[in-house]
C-alpha positions as CSV (number, residue, x, y, z in Angstrom):
1,M,204.8,145.7,112.2
2,D,201.6,146.6,114.1
3,F,200.5,143.6,116.2
4,R,197.7,145.3,118.2
5,P,194.7,143.1,118.8
6,P,193.0,142.6,115.4
7,E,189.9,144.5,116.2
8,E,192.2,147.5,116.6
9,A,194.7,146.8,113.9
10,G,192.2,145.6,111.3
11,A,193.9,142.3,110.8
12,F,190.7,140.4,111.8
13,E,187.2,141.5,111.1
14,H,185.6,140.8,114.5
15,E,182.0,140.2,113.6
16,S,179.6,138.0,115.5
17,M,179.2,135.5,112.6
18,E,176.0,134.4,114.2
19,V,174.2,132.2,111.7
20,A,170.7,131.9,113.2
21,V,169.7,128.6,111.7
22,A,166.4,127.9,113.3
23,S,166.1,124.3,114.3
24,A,162.5,123.3,114.6
25,G,161.8,121.7,117.9
26,E,165.0,122.7,119.6
27,S,165.1,124.9,122.7
28,V,167.8,127.4,123.3
29,A,169.5,124.9,125.6
30,G,169.6,122.4,122.8
31,L,171.6,124.5,120.4
32,R,174.9,123.4,119.1
33,Y,177.7,126.0,119.0
34,V,180.8,126.4,117.0
35,A,183.4,129.1,117.5
36,R,186.2,130.2,115.2
37,Q,189.5,131.8,116.2
38,P,191.9,133.4,113.8
39,I,195.5,132.3,113.2
40,L,197.8,135.2,112.2
41,D,201.1,135.4,110.3
42,L,204.1,137.6,110.8
43,R,202.5,140.5,109.0
44,G,199.4,140.4,111.2
45,Q,197.2,139.0,108.5
46,V,194.8,136.1,109.0
47,H,196.3,132.9,107.8
48,G,193.3,130.7,108.6
49,Y,190.8,129.9,111.3
50,E,190.5,127.1,113.9
51,L,186.9,125.9,114.3
52,L,186.1,124.9,117.9
53,F,183.1,123.1,119.3
54,R,181.4,124.8,122.2
55,A,178.8,123.2,124.6
56,G,176.9,126.5,125.0
57,S,176.7,130.2,124.4
58,A,178.7,131.0,127.5
59,S,181.3,128.3,127.1
60,E,184.9,129.3,126.3
61,S,186.3,125.8,126.3
62,F,185.2,122.2,125.7
63,S,185.3,119.1,127.9
64,G,183.5,116.0,126.9
65,D,183.1,113.6,124.0
66,G,185.8,114.5,121.5
67,D,184.3,112.3,118.8
68,A,180.9,114.1,119.1
69,A,182.6,117.5,119.1
70,T,184.5,116.7,115.9
71,R,181.4,115.3,114.2
72,T,179.5,118.5,115.1
73,V,182.2,120.8,113.6
74,L,182.4,118.7,110.4
75,D,178.7,118.6,110.0
76,S,178.4,122.4,110.6
77,S,181.1,122.9,107.9
78,V,178.9,120.9,105.5
79,I,175.7,122.9,106.3
80,F,177.2,126.4,106.3
81,G,180.0,126.0,103.8
82,L,183.6,127.1,104.2
83,E,183.0,130.4,102.5
84,R,180.7,131.3,105.3
85,L,182.8,130.0,108.1
86,T,186.3,131.0,107.0
87,G,186.0,133.2,103.9
88,G,187.9,130.7,101.8
89,L,190.9,130.7,104.2
90,P,192.3,127.4,105.6
91,M,190.2,125.8,108.2
92,F,191.9,124.0,111.1
93,V,189.8,121.2,112.5
94,N,190.6,119.1,115.6
95,C,190.4,115.4,114.5
96,T,189.9,112.4,116.7
97,E,191.0,108.9,115.7
98,E,187.5,108.0,114.6
99,A,187.4,111.0,112.2
100,L,190.8,110.1,110.6
101,L,190.4,106.3,110.4
102,T,186.9,106.3,109.0
103,G,187.6,109.0,106.4
104,M,184.9,111.2,107.9
105,V,187.1,114.3,107.4
106,K,186.8,113.8,103.6
107,V,183.4,115.7,103.7
108,L,185.7,118.7,103.7
109,P,187.6,119.9,100.6
110,A,191.3,119.0,100.9
111,A,192.6,122.3,99.5
112,H,190.9,124.3,102.3
113,T,191.4,122.0,105.3
114,V,194.1,121.5,107.9
115,L,193.6,118.4,110.0
116,E,194.8,118.9,113.6
117,L,196.1,115.7,115.2
118,L,195.4,116.0,118.9
119,E,198.2,115.2,121.4
120,T,195.9,112.5,123.0
121,L,196.1,110.3,119.9
122,E,198.3,107.2,119.8
123,P,200.5,107.2,116.7
124,T,199.7,103.6,115.7
125,E,200.7,102.1,112.3
126,E,197.0,102.3,111.3
127,L,196.8,106.0,112.2
128,I,200.0,106.9,110.5
129,A,198.9,105.1,107.3
130,A,195.6,106.9,107.3
131,C,197.4,110.3,107.7
132,R,199.8,109.5,104.9
133,E,196.8,108.7,102.6
134,L,195.0,111.9,103.6
135,K,198.2,113.8,102.9
136,R,198.5,112.2,99.5
137,Q,194.9,113.4,98.8
138,G,195.9,117.0,99.5
139,Y,195.0,117.5,103.1
140,R,197.4,119.4,105.3
141,L,198.3,118.1,108.8
142,A,199.0,119.9,112.0
143,L,200.3,118.4,115.2
144,D,198.4,120.1,118.1
145,D,200.0,120.7,121.5
146,F,203.0,118.9,120.2
147,E,205.3,117.0,122.6
148,N,208.8,116.2,121.3
149,K,208.4,112.4,121.5
150,S,210.2,109.9,119.2
151,S,207.0,107.9,118.6
152,W,205.6,110.9,116.6
153,Q,208.5,111.1,114.2
154,P,206.6,109.5,111.3
155,L,203.9,112.1,111.6
156,V,206.5,114.9,112.1
157,E,207.9,114.0,108.7
158,I,204.6,114.6,106.9
159,A,203.3,117.5,109.0
160,D,202.7,120.9,107.6
161,Y,202.2,122.7,110.9
162,I,203.4,122.1,114.5
163,K,201.4,123.9,117.2
164,V,203.1,124.6,120.5
165,D,201.4,125.8,123.6
166,M,203.4,128.6,125.1
167,S,202.0,128.0,128.6
168,L,203.0,124.4,128.6
169,T,206.5,124.5,127.2
170,T,209.8,126.2,128.1
171,P,212.1,128.2,125.8
172,K,214.6,125.3,125.9
173,Q,211.9,122.8,124.8
174,R,210.9,125.0,122.0
175,A,214.5,125.5,120.9
176,D,215.0,121.7,120.9
177,L,211.9,121.3,118.8
178,K,213.1,123.9,116.3
179,R,216.5,122.1,115.9
180,R,214.7,118.8,115.4
181,V,212.4,120.0,112.6
182,G,214.4,122.9,111.2
183,H,215.3,120.9,108.0
184,L,211.6,120.1,107.3
185,P,209.1,122.4,105.5
186,I,207.0,122.8,108.6
187,Q,205.4,126.1,109.8
188,L,205.7,126.6,113.6
189,L,202.5,127.9,115.2
190,M,202.5,129.3,118.8
191,E,199.3,128.9,120.7
192,R,198.2,130.7,123.9
193,V,199.8,134.0,122.9
194,E,198.1,136.3,125.4
195,T,200.4,139.3,125.9
196,P,202.7,141.5,123.8
197,E,205.6,139.8,125.6
198,D,204.4,136.4,124.5
199,L,204.2,137.6,120.9
200,A,207.7,139.1,121.1
201,A,209.1,135.8,122.6
202,A,207.4,133.7,120.0
203,R,208.8,135.8,117.1
204,S,212.3,135.8,118.5
205,E,212.2,131.9,118.7
206,G,211.4,131.6,115.0
207,F,207.6,131.0,115.1
208,T,205.8,132.3,112.1
209,L,202.1,131.8,113.0
210,F,200.3,132.9,116.2
211,Q,197.0,132.2,117.9
212,G,195.7,133.4,121.2
213,Y,193.6,135.8,123.3
214,Y,196.0,138.6,122.6
215,F,194.6,138.8,119.1
216,C,191.1,137.6,119.5
217,R,188.9,135.3,121.6
218,P,187.0,132.6,119.8
219,V,183.9,134.2,118.1
220,L,180.8,132.2,118.7
221,M,178.4,131.0,116.0
222,E,175.0,129.6,116.7
223,N,174.4,126.5,114.7
224,R,170.9,125.2,114.6
225,A,170.3,122.4,112.2
226,I,167.4,122.1,109.7
227,P,164.8,119.7,111.2
228,A,165.5,116.1,110.4
229,N,163.0,113.2,109.7
230,R,164.5,110.5,111.9
231,L,162.6,107.6,110.3
232,V,164.2,108.6,107.0
233,Y,167.6,108.6,108.6
234,L,167.1,105.0,109.8
235,E,166.0,103.9,106.3
236,M,168.9,105.8,104.8
237,L,171.5,104.1,107.1
238,K,170.3,100.7,105.7
239,A,170.3,101.9,102.1
240,V,173.8,103.3,102.1
241,L,175.2,99.9,103.1
242,N,174.4,98.6,99.6
243,V,177.1,98.6,96.9
244,P,176.6,100.3,94.6
245,L,173.9,102.7,95.9
246,D,170.4,102.4,94.5
247,I,170.3,106.1,93.4
248,K,166.6,106.0,92.5
249,Y,165.6,104.6,95.9
250,I,167.9,106.9,97.8
251,S,166.8,110.0,95.9
252,G,163.3,109.1,97.1
253,L,164.5,109.0,100.7
254,V,166.4,112.3,100.4
255,K,163.2,113.9,99.0
256,R,161.5,113.1,102.3
257,D,163.9,115.1,104.4
258,P,164.8,118.8,104.0
259,S,167.9,118.4,106.2
260,L,169.5,115.8,103.9
261,T,168.4,117.7,100.8
262,Y,170.1,120.9,102.0
263,R,173.3,119.1,103.1
264,L,173.5,117.4,99.7
265,L,173.0,120.6,97.7
266,R,175.5,122.5,99.9
267,M,178.1,119.8,99.3
268,V,177.5,119.9,95.5
269,N,178.1,123.7,95.7
270,S,181.2,123.4,97.9
271,P,184.9,123.8,96.8
272,L,185.1,120.0,97.1
273,Y,183.6,119.8,93.6
274,A,184.7,123.1,92.2
275,T,181.7,123.3,89.9
276,R,178.9,125.7,89.3
277,K,176.8,123.1,87.5
278,E,173.1,123.8,88.0
279,I,171.2,121.0,89.8
280,T,167.6,120.3,88.7
281,S,166.9,117.2,90.8
282,I,168.1,115.3,93.8
283,Q,169.1,112.4,91.7
284,S,171.5,114.5,89.6
285,A,173.0,115.9,92.8
286,L,173.6,112.3,94.1
287,V,175.3,111.3,90.8
288,L,177.6,114.3,91.1
289,V,178.6,113.7,94.7
290,G,179.2,110.0,94.2
291,D,178.5,106.9,96.4
292,E,181.4,107.1,98.8
293,M,181.0,110.8,99.7
294,F,177.3,110.5,100.1
295,R,177.8,107.6,102.6
296,R,180.1,109.8,104.6
297,M,177.7,112.7,104.6
298,V,174.8,110.5,105.8
299,M,176.8,108.9,108.6
300,L,178.0,112.3,109.8
301,A,174.5,113.8,109.6
302,T,172.9,110.9,111.4
303,A,175.3,111.0,114.3
304,C,174.7,114.7,114.7
305,E,170.9,114.8,114.1
306,F,170.1,111.9,116.5
307,K,171.5,114.0,119.4
308,G,168.9,116.8,118.8
309,N,165.1,117.0,119.4
310,H,162.2,116.0,117.3
311,P,161.1,117.8,114.1
312,T,158.1,120.2,114.1
313,E,155.3,121.4,111.9
314,L,157.9,123.1,109.5
315,L,159.0,119.6,108.4
316,R,155.5,118.5,107.6
317,M,154.7,121.7,105.7
318,A,157.9,121.3,103.6
319,F,156.7,117.9,102.5
320,V,153.2,119.2,101.6
321,R,154.7,122.1,99.6
322,G,157.0,119.8,97.7
323,R,154.2,117.4,96.9
324,F,151.9,120.3,95.9
325,C,154.4,121.7,93.5
326,E,155.1,118.2,92.1
327,L,151.5,117.7,91.3
328,A,151.1,121.3,89.9
329,A,154.0,120.7,87.6
330,K,151.9,118.4,85.5
331,I,149.4,121.1,84.9
332,T,151.9,123.9,84.3
333,K,154.2,121.8,82.1
334,Q,157.1,122.1,84.4
335,D,159.7,119.5,85.4
336,E,158.2,117.5,88.3
337,T,161.4,116.7,90.2
338,E,162.6,120.3,90.0
339,Q,159.3,121.7,91.2
340,Y,159.3,119.3,94.2
341,L,162.7,120.6,95.1
342,L,161.3,124.2,94.8
343,G,158.4,123.5,97.1
344,M,160.5,121.9,99.8
345,L,163.2,124.5,99.7
346,S,160.7,127.3,100.0
347,L,160.6,126.7,103.7
348,V,164.4,126.5,104.2
349,P,164.6,130.2,105.1
350,A,162.1,129.6,107.9
351,M,164.1,126.6,109.1
352,L,167.4,128.5,108.9
353,G,166.1,131.9,110.0
354,V,167.8,133.7,107.1
355,P,166.4,135.5,104.0
356,M,165.7,133.5,100.9
357,V,168.3,135.5,98.9
358,S,171.0,134.1,101.2
359,V,169.7,130.5,100.7
360,V,169.6,130.9,96.9
361,K,173.2,132.1,96.7
362,A,174.4,129.1,98.6
363,L,172.7,126.4,96.5
364,P,173.4,125.3,92.9
365,L,169.9,126.0,91.5
366,R,168.9,127.3,88.1
367,Q,168.6,131.1,87.9
368,E,164.9,130.7,86.9
Protein backbone atom coordinates (compact mmCIF):
# COMPACT_ATOMS: atom_id res chain seq x y z
CA MET A 1 0.00 0.00 0.00
CA ASP A 2 1.38 3.41 -1.06
CA PHE A 3 1.52 5.71 1.95
CA ARG A 4 3.46 8.57 0.44
CA PRO A 5 2.24 12.01 1.50
CA PRO A 6 -1.22 12.54 -0.08
CA GLU A 7 -0.14 15.27 -2.45
CA GLU A 8 2.11 12.66 -4.05
CA ALA A 9 -0.04 9.56 -3.68
CA GLY A 10 -3.29 11.32 -4.61
CA ALA A 11 -5.07 10.28 -1.43
CA PHE A 12 -5.78 13.88 -0.52
CA GLU A 13 -6.51 16.69 -2.91
CA HIS A 14 -4.24 19.37 -1.51
CA GLU A 15 -6.04 22.52 -2.56
CA SER A 16 -5.96 25.85 -0.76
CA MET A 17 -9.68 25.77 0.03
CA GLU A 18 -9.56 29.53 0.49
CA VAL A 19 -13.12 30.79 0.72
CA ALA A 20 -12.66 34.52 0.40
CA VAL A 21 -15.75 35.69 2.23
CA ALA A 22 -15.33 39.40 2.35
CA SER A 23 -16.39 40.73 5.72
CA ALA A 24 -17.27 44.37 5.40
CA GLY A 25 -15.37 46.49 7.86
CA GLU A 26 -12.84 43.84 8.82
CA SER A 27 -9.13 44.33 8.34
CA VAL A 28 -6.86 41.49 7.36
CA ALA A 29 -5.81 41.24 10.99
CA GLY A 30 -9.45 40.80 12.01
CA LEU A 31 -10.06 37.69 9.92
CA ARG A 32 -11.04 34.40 11.46
CA TYR A 33 -9.26 31.33 10.13
CA VAL A 34 -10.22 27.67 10.07
CA ALA A 35 -7.93 24.90 8.88
CA ARG A 36 -8.73 21.31 7.95
CA GLN A 37 -6.46 18.29 8.21
CA PRO A 38 -7.24 14.91 6.64
CA ILE A 39 -7.59 11.66 8.56
CA LEU A 40 -6.55 8.65 6.46
CA ASP A 41 -7.43 4.96 6.67
CA LEU A 42 -5.33 1.84 6.07
CA ARG A 43 -5.79 2.15 2.30
CA GLY A 44 -4.53 5.73 2.27
CA GLN A 45 -8.01 7.09 1.56
CA VAL A 46 -9.42 10.13 3.36
CA HIS A 47 -11.77 8.97 6.11
CA GLY A 48 -12.69 12.48 7.29
CA TYR A 49 -11.30 15.89 8.20
CA GLU A 50 -10.58 17.58 11.47
CA LEU A 51 -11.50 21.26 11.50
CA LEU A 52 -9.11 23.42 13.50
CA PHE A 53 -9.37 27.03 14.63
CA ARG A 54 -6.43 29.24 13.75
CA ALA A 55 -5.71 32.69 15.18
CA GLY A 56 -4.09 33.96 11.97
CA SER A 57 -2.85 33.09 8.52
CA ALA A 58 0.61 32.16 9.80
CA SER A 59 -0.62 30.20 12.80
CA GLU A 60 -0.11 26.44 12.87
CA SER A 61 -1.51 25.93 16.34
CA PHE A 62 -4.02 27.46 18.71
CA SER A 63 -3.68 28.67 22.26
CA GLY A 64 -6.37 30.76 23.88
CA ASP A 65 -10.09 30.65 24.57
CA GLY A 66 -11.24 27.13 23.71
CA ASP A 67 -14.94 28.05 23.86
CA ALA A 68 -14.41 30.89 21.36
CA ALA A 69 -12.45 28.58 19.06
CA THR A 70 -15.19 25.95 19.11
CA ARG A 71 -17.89 28.55 18.48
CA THR A 72 -15.94 29.91 15.50
CA VAL A 73 -15.53 26.47 13.92
CA LEU A 74 -19.23 25.63 14.45
CA ASP A 75 -20.36 28.96 13.02
CA SER A 76 -18.04 28.59 10.03
CA SER A 77 -19.55 25.17 9.36
CA VAL A 78 -23.02 26.74 9.27
CA ILE A 79 -21.94 29.54 6.92
CA PHE A 80 -19.97 27.48 4.41
CA GLY A 81 -21.70 24.11 4.67
CA LEU A 82 -20.15 20.71 5.18
CA GLU A 83 -20.09 19.97 1.47
CA ARG A 84 -17.66 22.88 1.04
CA LEU A 85 -15.56 22.10 4.09
CA THR A 86 -15.33 18.31 3.98
CA GLY A 87 -16.89 17.17 0.72
CA GLY A 88 -19.52 15.20 2.61
CA LEU A 89 -16.97 13.19 4.62
CA PRO A 90 -17.14 13.08 8.45
CA MET A 91 -16.12 16.29 10.16
CA PHE A 92 -14.18 16.01 13.44
CA VAL A 93 -14.77 19.05 15.68
CA ASN A 94 -13.09 19.79 19.02
CA CYS A 95 -15.81 20.35 21.62
CA THR A 96 -15.61 22.20 24.91
CA GLU A 97 -17.90 21.55 27.85
CA GLU A 98 -19.99 24.58 26.87
CA ALA A 99 -20.61 23.28 23.35
CA LEU A 100 -21.68 19.86 24.64
CA LEU A 101 -23.83 20.87 27.59
CA THR A 102 -25.69 23.67 25.81
CA GLY A 103 -26.37 21.58 22.72
CA MET A 104 -24.58 24.15 20.56
CA VAL A 105 -23.10 21.30 18.50
CA LYS A 106 -26.56 20.42 17.23
CA VAL A 107 -26.27 23.10 14.53
CA LEU A 108 -24.27 20.40 12.72
CA PRO A 109 -25.92 17.33 11.14
CA ALA A 110 -25.41 14.26 13.30
CA ALA A 111 -24.73 11.91 10.39
CA HIS A 112 -21.72 13.95 9.25
CA THR A 113 -20.26 15.02 12.59
CA VAL A 114 -17.76 13.49 15.00
CA LEU A 115 -17.58 15.32 18.33
CA GLU A 116 -14.08 15.31 19.81
CA LEU A 117 -13.97 15.34 23.60
CA LEU A 118 -10.82 17.11 24.68
CA GLU A 119 -8.57 15.56 27.31
CA THR A 120 -9.00 18.71 29.44
CA LEU A 121 -12.67 17.93 30.07
CA GLU A 122 -13.81 16.59 33.41
CA PRO A 123 -16.06 13.53 32.88
CA THR A 124 -18.81 14.65 35.26
CA GLU A 125 -22.21 12.97 35.44
CA GLU A 126 -23.74 15.94 33.60
CA LEU A 127 -21.22 15.72 30.77
CA ILE A 128 -21.59 11.95 30.46
CA ALA A 129 -25.39 12.31 30.29
CA ALA A 130 -25.10 14.99 27.59
CA CYS A 131 -22.76 12.79 25.53
CA ARG A 132 -25.08 9.80 25.83
CA GLU A 133 -27.97 11.92 24.56
CA LEU A 134 -25.89 13.22 21.64
CA LYS A 135 -24.89 9.66 20.84
CA ARG A 136 -28.57 8.63 20.91
CA GLN A 137 -29.30 11.39 18.39
CA GLY A 138 -26.75 9.96 15.96
CA TYR A 139 -23.57 11.92 16.68
CA ARG A 140 -20.31 10.01 16.84
CA LEU A 141 -17.86 10.62 19.68
CA ALA A 142 -14.06 10.70 19.68
CA LEU A 143 -11.87 10.86 22.77
CA ASP A 144 -8.97 13.17 21.90
CA ASP A 145 -5.42 12.75 23.28
CA PHE A 146 -6.84 9.91 25.33
CA GLU A 147 -5.29 9.02 28.67
CA ASN A 148 -6.10 5.59 30.10
CA LYS A 149 -7.94 6.81 33.22
CA SER A 150 -10.74 4.90 34.95
CA SER A 151 -12.88 8.05 35.28
CA TRP A 152 -13.29 8.07 31.49
CA GLN A 153 -14.69 4.52 31.32
CA PRO A 154 -18.37 5.61 30.87
CA LEU A 155 -17.28 7.65 27.83
CA VAL A 156 -15.04 4.88 26.51
CA GLU A 157 -18.07 2.60 26.40
CA ILE A 158 -19.96 4.93 24.03
CA ALA A 159 -17.02 6.27 22.01
CA ASP A 160 -16.62 5.59 18.29
CA TYR A 161 -13.00 6.75 18.05
CA ILE A 162 -10.06 7.04 20.41
CA LYS A 163 -7.29 9.40 19.32
CA VAL A 164 -3.80 8.77 20.68
CA ASP A 165 -0.87 11.15 20.38
CA MET A 166 2.18 9.17 19.27
CA SER A 167 4.59 11.73 20.73
CA LEU A 168 3.01 11.61 24.19
CA THR A 169 2.57 7.86 24.65
CA THR A 170 4.78 4.79 24.75
CA PRO A 171 4.26 1.52 22.87
CA LYS A 172 3.41 -0.15 26.20
CA GLN A 173 0.75 2.45 27.03
CA ARG A 174 -0.80 2.00 23.61
CA ALA A 175 -0.74 -1.80 23.98
CA ASP A 176 -2.49 -1.48 27.36
CA LEU A 177 -5.13 0.73 25.75
CA LYS A 178 -5.75 -1.74 22.94
CA ARG A 179 -6.26 -4.56 25.46
CA ARG A 180 -8.69 -2.39 27.41
CA VAL A 181 -10.89 -1.44 24.44
CA GLY A 182 -10.30 -4.43 22.15
CA HIS A 183 -13.77 -5.85 22.83
CA LEU A 184 -15.49 -2.55 21.93
CA PRO A 185 -16.42 -1.32 18.41
CA ILE A 186 -13.94 1.56 18.59
CA GLN A 187 -11.62 2.76 15.85
CA LEU A 188 -8.14 3.68 17.04
CA LEU A 189 -6.68 6.83 15.47
CA MET A 190 -3.00 7.71 15.77
CA GLU A 191 -2.16 11.42 15.82
CA ARG A 192 1.21 13.09 15.21
CA VAL A 193 2.25 10.61 12.53
CA GLU A 194 5.20 12.53 11.10
CA THR A 195 7.52 9.93 9.52
CA PRO A 196 7.28 6.63 7.61
CA GLU A 197 8.57 4.96 10.77
CA ASP A 198 5.72 6.45 12.80
CA LEU A 199 3.20 5.10 10.31
CA ALA A 200 4.74 1.63 10.29
CA ALA A 201 4.70 1.53 14.10
CA ALA A 202 1.09 2.69 14.29
CA ARG A 203 -0.04 0.07 11.79
CA SER A 204 1.83 -2.70 13.58
CA GLU A 205 0.14 -1.71 16.85
CA GLY A 206 -3.32 -2.13 15.35
CA PHE A 207 -4.30 1.46 14.60
CA THR A 208 -6.57 1.84 11.57
CA LEU A 209 -6.76 5.63 11.16
CA PHE A 210 -3.89 8.11 10.93
CA GLN A 211 -3.38 11.86 11.13
CA GLY A 212 -0.25 13.97 11.03
CA TYR A 213 2.27 16.06 9.11
CA TYR A 214 3.55 13.00 7.26
CA PHE A 215 0.35 13.09 5.22
CA CYS A 216 -0.55 16.76 5.18
CA ARG A 217 -0.27 19.88 7.27
CA PRO A 218 -3.57 21.62 8.09
CA VAL A 219 -4.83 23.53 5.03
CA LEU A 220 -5.86 27.07 5.90
CA MET A 221 -9.21 28.55 4.93
CA GLU A 222 -9.95 32.24 5.27
CA ASN A 223 -13.29 32.79 6.91
CA ARG A 224 -14.70 36.28 6.73
CA ALA A 225 -18.29 36.59 7.89
CA ILE A 226 -21.08 38.49 6.16
CA PRO A 227 -21.47 41.89 7.89
CA ALA A 228 -23.86 41.75 10.82
CA ASN A 229 -26.31 44.37 12.07
CA ARG A 230 -25.52 44.30 15.78
CA LEU A 231 -28.66 46.10 16.92
CA VAL A 232 -30.68 43.36 15.25
CA TYR A 233 -28.69 40.74 17.12
CA LEU A 234 -29.49 42.40 20.45
CA GLU A 235 -33.20 42.47 19.62
CA MET A 236 -32.99 38.88 18.39
CA LEU A 237 -31.42 37.68 21.64
CA LYS A 238 -34.47 39.00 23.51
CA ALA A 239 -36.90 37.55 20.99
CA VAL A 240 -35.53 34.00 21.06
CA LEU A 241 -36.15 33.78 24.80
CA ASN A 242 -39.91 33.64 24.14
CA VAL A 243 -41.59 30.22 23.98
CA PRO A 244 -42.89 29.63 21.40
CA LEU A 245 -41.11 31.98 19.05
CA ASP A 246 -43.08 34.80 17.47
CA ILE A 247 -42.29 33.75 13.90
CA LYS A 248 -43.79 36.86 12.31
CA TYR A 249 -41.78 39.23 14.54
CA ILE A 250 -38.56 37.25 14.21
CA SER A 251 -38.85 37.03 10.43
CA GLY A 252 -38.96 40.83 10.43
CA LEU A 253 -35.73 40.94 12.43
CA VAL A 254 -34.00 38.41 10.17
CA LYS A 255 -35.00 40.51 7.15
CA ARG A 256 -32.95 43.36 8.59
CA ASP A 257 -29.70 41.38 8.61
CA PRO A 258 -28.05 39.64 5.62
CA SER A 259 -25.79 37.67 7.98
CA LEU A 260 -28.72 35.96 9.74
CA THR A 261 -30.58 35.50 6.47
CA TYR A 262 -27.65 33.75 4.85
CA ARG A 263 -27.04 31.51 7.87
CA LEU A 264 -30.72 30.56 8.00
CA LEU A 265 -30.88 29.63 4.32
CA ARG A 266 -27.61 27.70 4.47
CA MET A 267 -28.94 25.70 7.40
CA VAL A 268 -32.18 24.91 5.55
CA ASN A 269 -30.07 23.64 2.66
CA SER A 270 -27.73 21.56 4.85
CA PRO A 271 -27.77 17.76 5.33
CA LEU A 272 -29.36 18.48 8.71
CA TYR A 273 -32.73 18.71 6.97
CA ALA A 274 -32.06 16.49 3.94
CA THR A 275 -34.49 18.49 1.84
CA ARG A 276 -34.35 20.40 -1.41
CA LYS A 277 -37.56 22.27 -0.69
CA GLU A 278 -37.55 25.69 -2.32
CA ILE A 279 -37.79 28.61 0.08
CA THR A 280 -39.72 31.70 -0.99
CA SER A 281 -39.66 33.65 2.27
CA ILE A 282 -37.74 34.00 5.49
CA GLN A 283 -40.84 32.98 7.42
CA SER A 284 -41.09 29.64 5.60
CA ALA A 285 -37.40 28.98 6.33
CA LEU A 286 -37.97 29.66 10.04
CA VAL A 287 -40.86 27.22 10.15
CA LEU A 288 -38.75 24.52 8.49
CA VAL A 289 -35.76 25.01 10.83
CA GLY A 290 -37.89 25.07 13.98
CA ASP A 291 -37.68 27.08 17.20
CA GLU A 292 -34.97 25.13 19.03
CA MET A 293 -32.51 24.97 16.14
CA PHE A 294 -33.01 28.65 15.29
CA ARG A 295 -32.26 29.62 18.90
CA ARG A 296 -28.97 27.70 18.76
CA MET A 297 -28.04 29.32 15.47
CA VAL A 298 -28.72 32.82 16.84
CA MET A 299 -26.74 32.25 20.05
CA LEU A 300 -23.79 30.87 18.08
CA ALA A 301 -23.87 33.64 15.48
CA THR A 302 -24.13 36.36 18.12
CA ALA A 303 -21.16 35.07 20.07
CA CYS A 304 -19.04 35.05 16.89
CA GLU A 305 -20.25 38.28 15.30
CA PHE A 306 -19.80 40.42 18.39
CA LYS A 307 -16.08 39.68 18.29
CA GLY A 308 -15.70 41.28 14.88
CA ASN A 309 -15.80 44.86 13.62
CA HIS A 310 -18.68 47.08 12.58
CA PRO A 311 -20.68 46.64 9.35
CA THR A 312 -20.09 48.92 6.37
CA GLU A 313 -21.92 50.44 3.43
CA LEU A 314 -22.59 46.99 1.94
CA LEU A 315 -25.01 46.30 4.78
CA ARG A 316 -26.99 49.50 4.20
CA MET A 317 -27.10 48.88 0.45
CA ALA A 318 -28.48 45.39 1.00
CA PHE A 319 -31.38 46.84 3.01
CA VAL A 320 -32.08 49.44 0.32
CA ARG A 321 -32.11 46.83 -2.46
CA GLY A 322 -34.39 44.56 -0.47
CA ARG A 323 -36.87 47.36 0.22
CA PHE A 324 -36.75 48.55 -3.40
CA CYS A 325 -37.57 45.07 -4.70
CA GLU A 326 -40.32 44.69 -2.11
CA LEU A 327 -41.98 47.91 -3.28
CA ALA A 328 -41.44 47.10 -6.96
CA ALA A 329 -43.12 43.72 -6.46
CA LYS A 330 -46.49 45.42 -6.05
CA ILE A 331 -46.13 46.95 -9.49
CA THR A 332 -44.74 43.87 -11.22
CA LYS A 333 -47.26 41.50 -9.56
CA GLN A 334 -44.50 39.49 -7.85
CA ASP A 335 -44.44 38.03 -4.35
CA GLU A 336 -43.24 40.81 -2.01
CA THR A 337 -41.43 38.61 0.52
CA GLU A 338 -39.59 36.71 -2.18
CA GLN A 339 -38.56 39.89 -3.97
CA TYR A 340 -37.23 41.36 -0.72
CA LEU A 341 -35.12 38.26 -0.32
CA LEU A 342 -33.91 38.64 -3.91
CA GLY A 343 -32.86 42.26 -3.37
CA MET A 344 -30.97 41.60 -0.18
CA LEU A 345 -29.22 38.48 -1.48
CA SER A 346 -28.09 40.35 -4.59
CA LEU A 347 -25.21 41.78 -2.55
CA VAL A 348 -24.17 38.53 -0.90
CA PRO A 349 -21.55 37.83 -3.64
CA ALA A 350 -19.90 41.17 -2.82
CA MET A 351 -19.99 40.35 0.89
CA LEU A 352 -18.58 36.88 0.35
CA GLY A 353 -16.22 37.68 -2.49
CA VAL A 354 -17.51 34.79 -4.63
CA PRO A 355 -19.47 34.65 -7.92
CA MET A 356 -23.27 34.73 -7.78
CA VAL A 357 -23.43 31.26 -9.32
CA SER A 358 -21.66 29.85 -6.26
CA VAL A 359 -24.08 31.57 -3.91
CA VAL A 360 -27.16 30.39 -5.82
CA LYS A 361 -26.03 26.76 -5.72
CA ALA A 362 -25.66 26.92 -1.95
CA LEU A 363 -29.13 28.32 -1.19
CA PRO A 364 -32.59 26.70 -1.47
CA LEU A 365 -34.06 29.28 -3.86
CA ARG A 366 -36.55 28.85 -6.67
CA GLN A 367 -34.94 28.28 -10.07
CA GLU A 368 -36.68 31.35 -11.46
